[in-house]
FINU-224497 format. One line per 5 residues: for each residue x negated, y negated, z negated of C-alpha. Coordinates in steps of 0.25 Angstrom, whole numbers, plus 5000, padded with zeros to 4 digits. Layout:
// residues N
X,Y,Z ~ ...
This chain:
// residues 736
5271,4887,5075 ~ 5277,4885,5089 ~ 5287,4895,5094 ~ 5293,4899,5107 ~ 5308,4899,5109
5307,4912,5116 ~ 5302,4925,5111 ~ 5289,4928,5117 ~ 5284,4942,5117 ~ 5269,4946,5116
5270,4961,5116 ~ 5264,4972,5124 ~ 5276,4981,5121 ~ 5285,4985,5132 ~ 5296,4995,5134
5301,5000,5147 ~ 5307,5012,5154 ~ 5296,5013,5163 ~ 5286,5015,5152 ~ 5295,5025,5145
5301,5035,5155 ~ 5295,5031,5169 ~ 5281,5031,5166 ~ 5280,5046,5166 ~ 5281,5049,5181
5279,5064,5179 ~ 5289,5068,5169 ~ 5301,5061,5175 ~ 5312,5071,5178 ~ 5323,5063,5184
5338,5064,5185 ~ 5346,5063,5198 ~ 5351,5050,5194 ~ 5356,5042,5207 ~ 5355,5027,5207
5355,5025,5222 ~ 5362,5012,5225 ~ 5358,5006,5212 ~ 5365,4993,5211 ~ 5363,4989,5196
5373,4983,5186 ~ 5374,4968,5186 ~ 5366,4967,5173 ~ 5355,4975,5180 ~ 5355,4966,5192
5355,4954,5183 ~ 5344,4959,5174 ~ 5335,4962,5187 ~ 5337,4948,5192 ~ 5334,4942,5178
5321,4950,5178 ~ 5317,4946,5192 ~ 5320,4932,5189 ~ 5311,4932,5177 ~ 5299,4938,5184
5301,4929,5196 ~ 5302,4916,5188 ~ 5297,4917,5174 ~ 5285,4927,5173 ~ 5272,4921,5168
5265,4925,5182 ~ 5275,4915,5189 ~ 5275,4926,5200 ~ 5288,4926,5208 ~ 5295,4939,5210
5292,4939,5225 ~ 5290,4950,5235 ~ 5276,4953,5230 ~ 5280,4954,5216 ~ 5292,4963,5220
5283,4972,5227 ~ 5274,4973,5215 ~ 5286,4976,5206 ~ 5290,4987,5216 ~ 5276,4993,5216
5275,4992,5200 ~ 5289,4998,5199 ~ 5285,5010,5207 ~ 5272,5011,5199 ~ 5280,5010,5186
5289,5022,5190 ~ 5277,5030,5195 ~ 5265,5026,5188 ~ 5257,5038,5191 ~ 5260,5037,5206
5266,5051,5207 ~ 5281,5050,5209 ~ 5282,5040,5220 ~ 5276,5044,5233 ~ 5268,5033,5241
5279,5033,5251 ~ 5289,5030,5240 ~ 5280,5018,5236 ~ 5279,5013,5251 ~ 5294,5015,5253
5298,5006,5241 ~ 5287,4996,5244 ~ 5292,4994,5258 ~ 5306,4994,5255 ~ 5306,4986,5242
5293,4980,5240 ~ 5296,4966,5247 ~ 5310,4965,5240 ~ 5309,4971,5226 ~ 5307,4958,5219
5319,4951,5227 ~ 5327,4963,5223 ~ 5325,4961,5209 ~ 5328,4947,5210 ~ 5342,4951,5215
5344,4961,5204 ~ 5342,4972,5214 ~ 5336,4985,5207 ~ 5339,4994,5218 ~ 5325,4995,5224
5319,4998,5210 ~ 5330,5009,5208 ~ 5327,5015,5221 ~ 5312,5016,5217 ~ 5317,5022,5204
5325,5032,5212 ~ 5313,5037,5220 ~ 5306,5038,5207 ~ 5317,5047,5202 ~ 5317,5055,5215
5302,5057,5214 ~ 5302,5061,5200 ~ 5313,5071,5202 ~ 5304,5077,5213 ~ 5293,5079,5203
5303,5085,5193 ~ 5309,5095,5203 ~ 5295,5099,5207 ~ 5290,5100,5192 ~ 5303,5108,5189
5299,5118,5200 ~ 5285,5119,5196 ~ 5288,5121,5181 ~ 5296,5134,5185 ~ 5283,5140,5191
5271,5144,5184 ~ 5261,5133,5186 ~ 5246,5136,5186 ~ 5239,5127,5176 ~ 5225,5130,5180
5217,5126,5193 ~ 5208,5116,5198 ~ 5218,5104,5201 ~ 5217,5091,5194 ~ 5227,5079,5192
5226,5064,5189 ~ 5236,5061,5179 ~ 5235,5046,5180 ~ 5238,5042,5194 ~ 5242,5027,5192
5230,5022,5201 ~ 5232,5033,5211 ~ 5242,5031,5223 ~ 5255,5038,5225 ~ 5256,5051,5232
5258,5050,5247 ~ 5264,5064,5249 ~ 5274,5073,5241 ~ 5264,5084,5242 ~ 5253,5076,5235
5263,5071,5225 ~ 5269,5085,5222 ~ 5255,5091,5220 ~ 5252,5080,5210 ~ 5265,5083,5203
5261,5098,5202 ~ 5248,5094,5196 ~ 5255,5084,5186 ~ 5265,5095,5182 ~ 5253,5105,5180
5246,5095,5171 ~ 5258,5093,5163 ~ 5260,5108,5161 ~ 5245,5109,5157 ~ 5247,5098,5147
5260,5105,5141 ~ 5253,5119,5140 ~ 5241,5113,5133 ~ 5250,5105,5124 ~ 5258,5118,5120
5245,5125,5117 ~ 5241,5114,5108 ~ 5255,5114,5102 ~ 5255,5129,5099 ~ 5241,5128,5093
5246,5117,5083 ~ 5258,5125,5080 ~ 5249,5136,5076 ~ 5243,5127,5066 ~ 5256,5122,5060
5261,5137,5058 ~ 5248,5141,5052 ~ 5246,5129,5044 ~ 5259,5123,5040 ~ 5253,5113,5030
5248,5105,5042 ~ 5262,5102,5047 ~ 5265,5093,5034 ~ 5278,5100,5033 ~ 5283,5097,5047
5289,5106,5058 ~ 5278,5104,5069 ~ 5279,5117,5076 ~ 5286,5115,5089 ~ 5286,5130,5094
5289,5125,5108 ~ 5291,5138,5117 ~ 5293,5130,5130 ~ 5283,5132,5141 ~ 5275,5120,5147
5284,5121,5159 ~ 5297,5120,5150 ~ 5291,5109,5142 ~ 5288,5101,5155 ~ 5302,5104,5160
5308,5099,5147 ~ 5300,5086,5148 ~ 5305,5084,5162 ~ 5319,5086,5158 ~ 5318,5075,5147
5312,5065,5156 ~ 5323,5069,5167 ~ 5334,5066,5156 ~ 5327,5052,5153 ~ 5327,5048,5167
5341,5052,5169 ~ 5345,5043,5158 ~ 5338,5031,5163 ~ 5349,5021,5165 ~ 5350,5009,5176
5344,4999,5166 ~ 5332,5007,5163 ~ 5329,5009,5178 ~ 5331,4994,5179 ~ 5321,4993,5169
5310,5000,5176 ~ 5312,4990,5188 ~ 5313,4977,5180 ~ 5302,4981,5170 ~ 5293,4984,5182
5296,4971,5188 ~ 5292,4964,5176 ~ 5279,4972,5174 ~ 5275,4969,5188 ~ 5273,4954,5183
5265,4958,5170 ~ 5265,4970,5160 ~ 5273,4963,5149 ~ 5285,4958,5157 ~ 5296,4969,5155
5310,4972,5157 ~ 5318,4980,5147 ~ 5331,4988,5149 ~ 5341,4986,5137 ~ 5336,4998,5129
5321,4994,5131 ~ 5324,4979,5128 ~ 5329,4983,5114 ~ 5316,4991,5112 ~ 5308,4978,5115
5317,4970,5105 ~ 5314,4981,5094 ~ 5299,4980,5097 ~ 5299,4965,5095 ~ 5308,4964,5083
5305,4977,5075 ~ 5321,4979,5074 ~ 5330,4988,5081 ~ 5345,4992,5081 ~ 5346,5007,5079
5347,5018,5068 ~ 5333,5018,5062 ~ 5326,5031,5066 ~ 5313,5034,5074 ~ 5313,5045,5084
5304,5053,5093 ~ 5304,5065,5101 ~ 5304,5078,5093 ~ 5290,5084,5093 ~ 5296,5098,5095
5306,5095,5106 ~ 5304,5082,5113 ~ 5318,5083,5119 ~ 5323,5079,5105 ~ 5321,5066,5098
5318,5066,5083 ~ 5321,5056,5072 ~ 5308,5054,5065 ~ 5311,5043,5054 ~ 5323,5035,5049
5322,5020,5045 ~ 5325,5019,5030 ~ 5339,5013,5029 ~ 5341,5013,5044 ~ 5355,5018,5050
5350,5032,5052 ~ 5344,5033,5038 ~ 5357,5028,5032 ~ 5365,5039,5039 ~ 5358,5049,5030
5360,5059,5042 ~ 5349,5056,5051 ~ 5336,5062,5047 ~ 5321,5062,5052 ~ 5318,5073,5061
5333,5073,5067 ~ 5333,5077,5082 ~ 5342,5067,5090 ~ 5352,5076,5098 ~ 5362,5066,5103
5366,5051,5102 ~ 5379,5044,5104 ~ 5380,5029,5105 ~ 5391,5019,5105 ~ 5401,5030,5103
5397,5037,5115 ~ 5396,5052,5117 ~ 5384,5059,5110 ~ 5372,5060,5120 ~ 5363,5071,5119
5349,5065,5118 ~ 5340,5078,5118 ~ 5329,5075,5128 ~ 5331,5060,5128 ~ 5319,5051,5125
5317,5044,5112 ~ 5318,5031,5120 ~ 5332,5035,5125 ~ 5336,5039,5111 ~ 5332,5026,5105
5340,5019,5116 ~ 5352,5026,5111 ~ 5350,5025,5096 ~ 5347,5010,5096 ~ 5359,5001,5097
5366,4989,5092 ~ 5367,4987,5077 ~ 5380,4992,5072 ~ 5383,5002,5083 ~ 5382,5017,5080
5374,5028,5087 ~ 5377,5043,5084 ~ 5365,5053,5083 ~ 5366,5068,5084 ~ 5354,5074,5077
5349,5087,5070 ~ 5336,5091,5063 ~ 5326,5100,5071 ~ 5328,5115,5070 ~ 5343,5114,5066
5355,5119,5074 ~ 5364,5111,5082 ~ 5374,5112,5071 ~ 5365,5104,5063 ~ 5366,5092,5072
5371,5079,5065 ~ 5378,5067,5072 ~ 5376,5054,5065 ~ 5381,5040,5068 ~ 5372,5028,5065
5375,5014,5065 ~ 5364,5006,5071 ~ 5357,4995,5064 ~ 5345,4986,5064 ~ 5332,4993,5061
5321,4985,5056 ~ 5307,4992,5060 ~ 5301,4988,5047 ~ 5289,4997,5048 ~ 5286,4991,5062
5282,4977,5057 ~ 5269,4971,5050 ~ 5263,4980,5039 ~ 5252,4976,5030 ~ 5243,4983,5020
5230,4982,5012 ~ 5218,4991,5015 ~ 5205,4991,5007 ~ 5192,4990,5015 ~ 5178,4991,5008
5165,4989,5016 ~ 5154,4997,5012 ~ 5142,4989,5005 ~ 5150,4976,5006 ~ 5163,4977,4998
5162,4980,4984 ~ 5177,4982,4983 ~ 5187,4985,4995 ~ 5193,4973,5003 ~ 5208,4972,5003
5212,4971,5018 ~ 5226,4967,5022 ~ 5231,4974,5035 ~ 5243,4969,5043 ~ 5248,4978,5054
5256,4970,5065 ~ 5263,4980,5074 ~ 5269,4969,5083 ~ 5272,4954,5083 ~ 5287,4957,5081
5298,4947,5080 ~ 5313,4949,5080 ~ 5315,4937,5089 ~ 5330,4940,5092 ~ 5333,4939,5077
5325,4927,5075 ~ 5332,4920,5087 ~ 5346,4924,5081 ~ 5342,4918,5067 ~ 5341,4931,5060
5331,4937,5051 ~ 5320,4943,5059 ~ 5307,4950,5058 ~ 5294,4946,5063 ~ 5279,4949,5063
5275,4936,5058 ~ 5284,4936,5046 ~ 5280,4951,5042 ~ 5265,4947,5044 ~ 5267,4935,5035
5273,4944,5024 ~ 5261,4954,5026 ~ 5251,4943,5024 ~ 5257,4937,5012 ~ 5257,4951,5006
5243,4954,5009 ~ 5239,4940,5004 ~ 5244,4944,4990 ~ 5235,4956,4991 ~ 5222,4947,4992
5217,4954,5005 ~ 5202,4952,5009 ~ 5206,4952,5024 ~ 5217,4955,5034 ~ 5218,4965,5045
5229,4962,5056 ~ 5231,4975,5064 ~ 5237,4972,5078 ~ 5234,4985,5084 ~ 5245,4990,5093
5252,4977,5091 ~ 5259,4974,5105 ~ 5263,4960,5102 ~ 5276,4953,5100 ~ 5281,4939,5097
5273,4927,5101 ~ 5279,4919,5090 ~ 5276,4929,5080 ~ 5261,4930,5083 ~ 5260,4915,5082
5266,4915,5068 ~ 5257,4926,5064 ~ 5244,4919,5068 ~ 5249,4907,5060 ~ 5248,4916,5047
5233,4918,5050 ~ 5227,4905,5057 ~ 5227,4891,5051 ~ 5233,4884,5063 ~ 5231,4881,5078
5235,4888,5091 ~ 5238,4903,5091 ~ 5241,4907,5105 ~ 5243,4900,5119 ~ 5255,4903,5128
5255,4900,5143 ~ 5267,4901,5151 ~ 5268,4903,5166 ~ 5268,4889,5169 ~ 5255,4887,5162
5261,4880,5150 ~ 5253,4883,5137 ~ 5259,4884,5123 ~ 5251,4886,5111 ~ 5256,4893,5099
5251,4886,5086 ~ 5250,4888,5071 ~ 5253,4874,5065 ~ 5255,4877,5051 ~ 5244,4869,5045
5234,4879,5043 ~ 5242,4889,5035 ~ 5237,4903,5035 ~ 5245,4915,5028 ~ 5232,4923,5029
5218,4916,5030 ~ 5209,4928,5026 ~ 5200,4937,5034 ~ 5207,4945,5045 ~ 5205,4954,5056
5215,4958,5068 ~ 5215,4972,5074 ~ 5219,4974,5088 ~ 5219,4985,5098 ~ 5222,4987,5113
5237,4988,5109 ~ 5237,4974,5102 ~ 5244,4965,5112 ~ 5250,4952,5115 ~ 5254,4945,5102
5243,4953,5095 ~ 5233,4948,5104 ~ 5238,4933,5101 ~ 5236,4936,5086 ~ 5222,4943,5088
5217,4932,5097 ~ 5221,4920,5088 ~ 5215,4927,5076 ~ 5202,4929,5084 ~ 5202,4915,5090
5204,4908,5077 ~ 5193,4917,5071 ~ 5203,4921,5061 ~ 5199,4935,5060 ~ 5193,4946,5068
5200,4954,5079 ~ 5196,4969,5080 ~ 5200,4981,5087 ~ 5202,4982,5102 ~ 5205,4972,5113
5220,4969,5113 ~ 5230,4972,5124 ~ 5228,4959,5132 ~ 5243,4955,5133 ~ 5243,4940,5134
5257,4937,5139 ~ 5269,4933,5132 ~ 5283,4938,5136 ~ 5297,4932,5134 ~ 5307,4942,5130
5320,4941,5138 ~ 5332,4947,5132 ~ 5343,4940,5140 ~ 5343,4949,5153 ~ 5355,4955,5157
5349,4969,5153 ~ 5338,4971,5144 ~ 5326,4962,5142 ~ 5313,4957,5147 ~ 5300,4952,5143
5293,4942,5153 ~ 5279,4937,5153 ~ 5280,4922,5153 ~ 5267,4918,5145 ~ 5253,4922,5142
5246,4919,5129 ~ 5232,4914,5126 ~ 5223,4914,5115 ~ 5220,4900,5109 ~ 5206,4901,5115
5214,4901,5129 ~ 5211,4915,5133 ~ 5222,4925,5136 ~ 5223,4938,5129 ~ 5230,4943,5142
5222,4956,5147 ~ 5210,4953,5139 ~ 5217,4954,5126 ~ 5210,4951,5113 ~ 5196,4956,5111
5193,4960,5097 ~ 5181,4954,5089 ~ 5177,4968,5085 ~ 5181,4980,5093 ~ 5186,4993,5087
5189,5006,5093 ~ 5200,5005,5104 ~ 5210,5016,5104 ~ 5217,5012,5117 ~ 5213,5014,5132
5210,5001,5138 ~ 5213,5006,5152 ~ 5227,5010,5149 ~ 5232,5001,5138 ~ 5233,4986,5136
5235,4974,5146 ~ 5223,4977,5154 ~ 5229,4990,5158 ~ 5242,4984,5162 ~ 5247,4981,5176
5250,4967,5180 ~ 5244,4961,5167 ~ 5242,4946,5167 ~ 5228,4941,5169 ~ 5219,4935,5158
5217,4920,5158 ~ 5214,4908,5149 ~ 5220,4894,5146 ~ 5214,4883,5137 ~ 5211,4885,5123
5220,4880,5112 ~ 5212,4871,5103 ~ 5211,4878,5089 ~ 5202,4879,5077 ~ 5196,4893,5074
5196,4897,5060 ~ 5183,4905,5061 ~ 5174,4912,5070 ~ 5167,4925,5070 ~ 5153,4924,5076
5148,4932,5087 ~ 5138,4938,5078 ~ 5148,4942,5068 ~ 5157,4949,5078 ~ 5145,4956,5084
5141,4961,5070 ~ 5155,4965,5067 ~ 5157,4973,5080 ~ 5144,4980,5077 ~ 5148,4984,5063
5161,4988,5068 ~ 5156,4997,5079 ~ 5147,5004,5069 ~ 5159,5007,5060 ~ 5167,5011,5071
5156,5021,5076 ~ 5156,5027,5062 ~ 5170,5026,5057 ~ 5177,5040,5059 ~ 5190,5033,5063
5184,5024,5074 ~ 5175,5036,5079 ~ 5188,5045,5080 ~ 5195,5034,5088 ~ 5183,5032,5097
5182,5047,5100 ~ 5197,5048,5103 ~ 5195,5037,5114 ~ 5184,5045,5120 ~ 5193,5058,5120
5204,5050,5126 ~ 5196,5047,5138 ~ 5193,5062,5141 ~ 5207,5063,5148 ~ 5208,5053,5159
5221,5055,5167 ~ 5215,5046,5178 ~ 5205,5058,5181 ~ 5209,5071,5187 ~ 5213,5081,5176
5211,5096,5178 ~ 5224,5104,5180 ~ 5219,5117,5174 ~ 5224,5120,5160 ~ 5212,5126,5156
5203,5114,5159 ~ 5214,5105,5153 ~ 5214,5113,5141 ~ 5199,5112,5140 ~ 5200,5097,5142
5210,5096,5131 ~ 5203,5104,5121 ~ 5190,5096,5123 ~ 5199,5083,5120 ~ 5205,5090,5108
5191,5095,5103 ~ 5186,5081,5104 ~ 5198,5075,5097 ~ 5197,5085,5086 ~ 5182,5082,5084
5185,5067,5083 ~ 5196,5070,5073 ~ 5187,5079,5064 ~ 5176,5070,5065 ~ 5185,5059,5059
5190,5068,5048 ~ 5176,5073,5045 ~ 5171,5058,5043 ~ 5183,5055,5034 ~ 5182,5067,5026
5195,5074,5031 ~ 5197,5088,5034 ~ 5194,5091,5049 ~ 5203,5099,5059 ~ 5199,5113,5062
5204,5113,5077 ~ 5213,5104,5086 ~ 5226,5112,5084 ~ 5225,5109,5069 ~ 5222,5095,5071
5233,5093,5081 ~ 5243,5100,5071 ~ 5239,5091,5060 ~ 5240,5079,5068 ~ 5254,5083,5073
5258,5085,5058 ~ 5252,5072,5054 ~ 5259,5063,5065 ~ 5272,5070,5063 ~ 5272,5067,5048
5268,5052,5051 ~ 5279,5050,5061 ~ 5289,5053,5050 ~ 5283,5042,5041 ~ 5287,5027,5041
5276,5019,5047 ~ 5272,5013,5034 ~ 5271,5027,5028 ~ 5261,5032,5038 ~ 5246,5032,5034
5237,5024,5042 ~ 5229,5032,5052 ~ 5214,5031,5049 ~ 5210,5029,5064 ~ 5219,5016,5063
5216,5011,5049 ~ 5201,5011,5053 ~ 5204,4999,5062 ~ 5209,4992,5050 ~ 5197,4995,5041
5187,4991,5052 ~ 5195,4978,5055 ~ 5194,4975,5040 ~ 5179,4978,5040 ~ 5177,4968,5051
5185,4957,5045 ~ 5177,4958,5032 ~ 5164,4959,5039 ~ 5167,4947,5048 ~ 5161,4934,5045
5167,4921,5051 ~ 5163,4907,5051 ~ 5173,4895,5051 ~ 5171,4886,5063 ~ 5168,4872,5059
5173,4865,5072 ~ 5188,4865,5074 ~ 5186,4863,5089 ~ 5178,4876,5091 ~ 5186,4886,5098
5184,4901,5100
């Protein structure tokens, strides 16, 4: 197996401040932080020059960071801060374009972030204006009826040209938020009635919030939380908004990560972190608080014996510093404080809900390496019996692959490391011992990962030959091959499940299995990310991923944009218009290169695939789980934010009730078909769902039962695999 000396990432996952805090224009309440005259530290200047040089000389597009690209970066930066075109006035955009459009790129090359910071400061100012106006409005009685309408999704609409038009829209937006909170409170009170009248439905949990705040108070509290988050943004994070946008202007998968986010990227790819071993989330009763949900068995927090599930985190002290009150902080910020280098300590101030301040506990914990054992490959055996065909159930192995993970730093340092190929090999050996009749490889929601790892994994399933082709920005093509003499750890029947969230390395795997005729690919067309990024962790600050290559199927076609089209389509649970590569800005185009000579192992005839599709379509129209998912797709399309929405709470309530009634009817139809008890009304249904999901959240992933609407894909994939008939190709030269 040929390897690259560098770590090539084939992943659609990305983390950035712009996608966490700055994507919500409206809720941003800003502090009076003054960064006028921003100069930047030597490290920030150097990092800016390094990122600019990478884009100028090393990106796959071979597009210099010239005047034209600098202008495009500025335009995209303004868009990233204000995606809904409601904060910046058109005069702001015109001013910055005239002032910096021709020199934004050259400034970045010099390490000068001042233009980006100036744009950010205008963003602060406009957001402050919104907050001040909202504060005044919320102190008055706002009429939630009338004949006005509002378009929530303004991404394709122009910026406002006058402050009056802008503020009129802000007032409409605020009115819509109050309507939504009011209706949400009505639903919440109705659910709480169910909890109080039928305690058994709570499953022994305290689910009654009893929130006495008015909608205006709730909205003000929300603004205050967001104001605090913005106030705590440091210079590195502001730098990240500029540099990440610069990279995204070249393509959607080149990213810059500030130090905290760089650590998050490493965790995603290695399934290993340095922390204390807890999972957290906002408290459901009061989102100002962050709640500890679970503890990792044997982890540092669990070993203290003092930190418990349901503890609310009140304060955090790191590196011997003063305790910081973190009430109102986001989970993202709290994670940044809790994580740290192995062997260092962090102190938490916690207390259980509904206990007095006197019950607060302060615990010091020494950080350690936390292996995310449950986040890797899992395998199991399910039984499938086709009516009138199978006398006894067929034993089907199922391997679920969440990502193509690899702890490349540990591998580079000669340490023990975890990888998806090793874990999959172990799973296959276990399944082979159980004499399975076929194998389902589940790649749904798999964002990709390591190129080396997907190549190694394919070698477990195909005899030998090319696996994927990689082309660099100079046109050089490298072929990854499996040259192990025809060895296959698993040579039986198999099927791969994909969906729109299957990306990059997942697409390489599915494409090779399909091209070799090794098995069926079923589900939905994949994301369409056909580019490879090199991970750069030698920057002065943070790290980056840079697109330098595209990968191609052995047939020569790229998966870029088009994705992998399944042999048999199953219900698509995602919205193609907003998700996947085809919905991304600046996505690289689809193209082709020459075929790599290969010998298919089998081929599914067109007539076989047509029959399988027809049979599956009939089953999907009859199966209660597929019918339920299809109905939810139709219901989802009932509320389009690109279209005008009535700003009348009575009309909005009626619209929501229509959606609720249809959702309840879909659920009850599913329950009736499966012989389960139906829900009498929407409130009882919602109360039961709240209790169920709260209970599931406290279980380890391995302890959670499979959801029937997810498991139906596995069963249908197994049916299709067993029903498929393939014929081995006689000619070794014949290609798919």
